[in-house]
C-alpha positions as CSV (number, residue, x, y, z in Angstrom):
1,M,-17.0,-12.1,-11.2
2,R,-16.3,-8.5,-12.2
3,T,-18.6,-7.3,-9.5
4,T,-16.7,-9.3,-7.0
5,L,-13.4,-8.0,-8.2
6,A,-14.7,-4.4,-8.2
7,T,-15.9,-4.8,-4.6
8,L,-12.6,-6.2,-3.5
9,F,-10.7,-3.4,-5.2
10,L,-13.1,-0.8,-3.6
11,L,-12.5,-2.4,-0.1
12,L,-8.7,-2.4,-0.8
13,G,-8.9,1.3,-1.7
14,L,-10.7,2.1,1.6
15,A,-8.1,0.2,3.5
16,V,-5.3,2.0,1.8
17,A,-6.6,5.4,3.1
18,A,-5.9,4.2,6.6
19,V,-2.3,3.0,5.9
20,P,0.5,5.2,7.1
21,S,3.3,6.2,4.9
22,Y,6.1,3.7,4.6
23,A,9.8,4.8,4.6
24,A,11.1,2.6,1.9
25,D,14.7,2.7,1.0
26,D,15.6,4.2,-2.4
27,A,16.4,0.8,-4.0
28,E,13.0,-0.7,-3.1
29,R,11.2,2.4,-4.2
30,A,13.1,2.4,-7.5
31,A,12.5,-1.3,-8.1
32,I,8.7,-0.9,-7.4
33,Q,8.4,2.1,-9.6
34,A,10.4,0.5,-12.4
35,L,8.1,-2.6,-12.2
36,I,4.9,-0.6,-12.5
37,Q,6.4,1.6,-15.3
38,S,7.5,-1.6,-17.2
39,Q,4.0,-2.9,-17.0
40,L,2.5,0.4,-18.2
41,D,5.0,0.4,-21.1
42,A,4.0,-3.1,-22.0
43,F,0.3,-2.1,-22.0
44,A,1.1,0.9,-24.2
45,S,2.8,-1.4,-26.8
46,D,0.1,-4.1,-26.6
47,D,2.6,-6.6,-25.2
48,G,0.3,-8.8,-23.2
49,A,2.9,-11.4,-22.4
50,K,5.2,-8.8,-20.9
51,A,2.4,-7.0,-19.0
52,Y,1.3,-10.4,-17.6
53,S,4.8,-11.3,-16.5
54,F,4.6,-8.5,-13.9
55,A,1.4,-10.0,-12.3
56,A,1.6,-11.8,-9.0
57,P,0.5,-15.4,-8.6
58,S,-2.8,-14.2,-7.0
59,I,-3.7,-12.3,-10.2
60,R,-2.6,-15.3,-12.4
61,Q,-5.1,-17.5,-10.5
62,I,-7.9,-15.1,-11.5
63,F,-6.7,-14.6,-15.0
64,P,-5.0,-17.8,-16.1
65,D,-3.6,-16.5,-19.4
66,E,-2.3,-13.3,-20.9
67,G,-5.3,-12.9,-23.2
68,A,-7.8,-12.9,-20.4
69,F,-5.6,-10.5,-18.4
70,L,-5.2,-8.1,-21.2
71,R,-8.9,-8.1,-22.0
72,M,-9.7,-7.3,-18.4
73,V,-7.3,-4.4,-18.3
74,R,-8.5,-3.0,-21.7
75,E,-12.2,-3.2,-20.5
76,S,-11.9,-2.1,-16.9
77,Y,-8.7,-0.1,-16.6
78,A,-8.6,2.1,-19.7
79,A,-6.5,4.7,-17.9
80,V,-3.8,2.1,-17.1
81,Y,-4.0,0.5,-20.6
82,R,-3.7,3.8,-22.5
83,H,-2.3,6.7,-20.6
84,K,-0.5,10.0,-21.6
85,E,1.2,10.8,-18.3
86,V,2.4,8.9,-15.2
87,L,3.5,10.5,-11.9
88,F,4.5,8.3,-9.0
89,G,3.3,9.3,-5.5
90,E,3.6,7.9,-2.0
91,L,4.7,4.3,-1.3
92,S,3.0,2.8,1.7
93,D,3.6,-0.3,3.8
94,H,0.8,-2.9,3.6
95,G,1.7,-5.8,5.9
96,E,4.3,-7.8,3.9
97,G,3.4,-5.9,0.8
98,R,3.5,-2.4,-0.5
99,I,1.0,0.1,-2.0
100,Q,2.3,2.5,-4.6
101,A,0.2,5.6,-5.5
102,V,0.4,6.6,-9.2
103,K,-1.3,9.5,-10.8
104,L,-2.3,8.7,-14.4
105,T,-3.6,11.0,-17.1
106,D,-5.7,9.2,-19.7
107,E,-5.9,9.9,-23.4
108,A,-8.9,12.2,-22.8
109,G,-7.0,14.3,-20.3
110,D,-8.8,12.9,-17.3
111,T,-6.8,12.3,-14.1
112,W,-6.9,9.0,-12.2
113,L,-5.4,7.8,-8.9
114,A,-4.1,4.2,-9.3
115,L,-3.2,2.4,-6.1
116,Y,-1.0,-0.6,-6.9
117,T,-0.6,-3.4,-4.4
118,L,2.6,-5.3,-4.6
119,E,3.7,-8.7,-3.2
120,K,7.3,-9.6,-2.4
121,Q,8.2,-12.9,-4.0
122,P,10.3,-15.7,-2.4
123,D,13.3,-14.5,-4.6
124,G,13.0,-11.0,-3.2
125,S,11.5,-9.4,-6.3
126,W,8.1,-7.6,-6.4
127,L,5.1,-8.4,-8.5
128,I,1.8,-6.5,-8.9
129,S,-1.1,-8.1,-7.0
130,G,-3.8,-5.5,-7.8
131,C,-4.7,-2.0,-8.8
132,T,-7.5,0.2,-7.6
133,L,-8.4,3.0,-10.0
134,V,-10.3,6.1,-8.9
135,K,-11.2,9.0,-11.2
136,Q,-10.1,12.4,-9.8
137,K,-12.4,15.4,-9.9
138,T,-11.3,18.0,-12.4
139,D,-12.2,21.7,-12.9
140,R,-12.6,21.4,-16.6
141,A,-15.8,22.9,-18.1
């Protein structure tokens, strides 16, 4: 199952490279960035219930409870789970959803590009439907 998810996230990452920039309004951009930051803060404080509350229904189908979700993030997304620095980048249109680029620095000082996919919910709110994490090259010796 992890291999399937990894493949899906890789394909999503390749698709994102071809997506043009999206001119979101300031309120939408702020709401999306606040959502992602809130989930990152929840991970940092080991609040699995809160972190899980930001997951879209498609993620909840794969990980039916907060424990399974938190374990997956701890094991496969260490830079998301424990980070020292967050810098928001470009927001792109992805059909009915959005893709938010986020630069993360992990506890070891390594830099990662996290591409968050977001789905708009029937009530107009946004939830996180995925994250592709790619380690960036560094010039460290």
